[in-house]
C-alpha positions in Angstrom: 0.6 4.1 -20.0 -0.9 1.0 -21.7 -2.2 -1.8 -19.7 -5.2 -4.2 -20.1 -5.9 -4.9 -16.4 -4.9 -3.7 -13.0 -3.3 -7.2 -12.4 -0.6 -6.1 -14.9 0.5 -3.1 -12.8 3.7 -3.7 -10.9 2.6 -1.4 -8.1 -0.6 -3.5 -7.6 1.4 -6.7 -7.5 3.9 -5.3 -5.0 1.2 -3.8 -2.8 -0.7 -7.2 -2.8 2.5 -8.9 -1.7 2.9 -6.3 1.0 -0.6 -6.9 2.3 0.1 -10.6 2.6 3.4 -9.9 4.4 1.6 -7.6 6.9 -1.0 -10.3 7.6 1.8 -12.9 8.1 3.9 -10.7 10.3 1.0 -9.7 12.5 -0.8 -13.0 12.7 0.0 -13.6 16.4 0.1 -10.0 17.6 -2.1 -9.4 20.6 -2.4 -5.7 20.0 -5.7 -6.2 18.2 -6.7 -2.7 17.4 -3.3 -1.8 15.9 -3.1 -5.1 14.1 -6.5 -4.7 12.6 -5.9 -1.1 11.5 -2.6 -2.1 9.9 -4.2 -4.9 8.0 -7.0 -2.7 6.8 -4.5 0.0 5.6 -2.4 -2.7 3.9 -5.4 -4.1 2.0 -6.6 -0.7 1.1 -3.5 0.1 -1.0 -4.0 -2.6 -3.8 -7.8 -2.4 -3.4 -7.8 1.3 -4.3 -5.4 0.7 -7.2 -7.7 -1.9 -8.6 -10.9 0.1 -8.2 -9.4 3.2 -9.7 -7.9 1.3 -12.7 -11.3 -0.3 -13.4 -13.1 3.1 -13.2 -10.5 4.8 -15.3 -10.1 8.5 -16.1 -10.0 11.0 -13.3 -11.2 8.4 -10.9 -8.0 6.5 -11.4 -5.9 9.4 -10.2 -8.2 10.0 -7.3 -8.0 6.4 -6.2 -4.2 6.4 -6.5 -4.2 9.4 -4.1 -6.3 7.3 -1.7 -3.9 4.4 -2.1 -1.0 6.8 -1.4 -2.7 8.0 1.8 -3.2 4.4 2.9 0.5 3.7 2.3 1.4 6.7 4.5 -1.0 5.6 7.1 0.5 2.1 7.2 4.0 3.5 7.3 3.1 5.5 10.4 1.6 2.4 12.0 4.7 0.4 11.2 6.8 3.0 13.0 4.5 2.8 16.0 4.5 -1.0 16.0 8.3 -0.9 16.1 8.4 1.5 19.0 6.0 -0.6 21.1 7.9 -3.8 20.2 5.1 -5.3 18.1 7.5 -5.5 15.1 11.2 -6.5 15.3 13.9 -4.6 13.5 14.1 -7.4 11.0 10.5 -7.0 10.1 10.4 -3.2 10.4 13.1 -2.2 7.8 11.8 -4.3 4.8 8.2 -3.0 5.4 9.3 0.6 5.6 11.5 0.3 2.5 8.7 -1.4 0.5 6.2 1.2 1.6 8.4 4.0 0.5 9.0 2.3 -2.9 5.3 1.7 -3.4 4.6 5.4 -2.6 7.2 6.4 -5.2 5.5 4.1 -7.7 2.1 5.4 -7.0 3.4 9.0 -7.4 5.0 8.1 -10.7 1.8 6.4 -11.9 -0.2 9.5 -11.0 2.2 11.7 -12.9 2.0 9.5 -16.0 -1.8 9.7 -15.9 -1.5 13.5 -15.9 0.8 13.6 -18.9 -1.6 11.4 -20.9 -4.6 13.7 -20.3 
């Protein structure tokens, strides 16, 4: 897997866009603790991808696992937000679908790192 910078990674680009989307969708939400936790989890995904990529080697795989965990955490919170009517069905489905795709991409990237080593 050849890349020069984490900014070139499609999974990083998509997870950044997801974080922005989460901030936009939750901007007016009054459930402060859930909103803040969701925003932290959303920002954690691209942040861990970037940090791992810059560290390289085994650290990259470890940080990708952390990003994958943050994606699962956020997916759980999105389900909860939908159930308590913080998110509409129109907001819920695209977030869940994108989180599942990002998780698949992270898993694929981790596997590609294993085959390189």
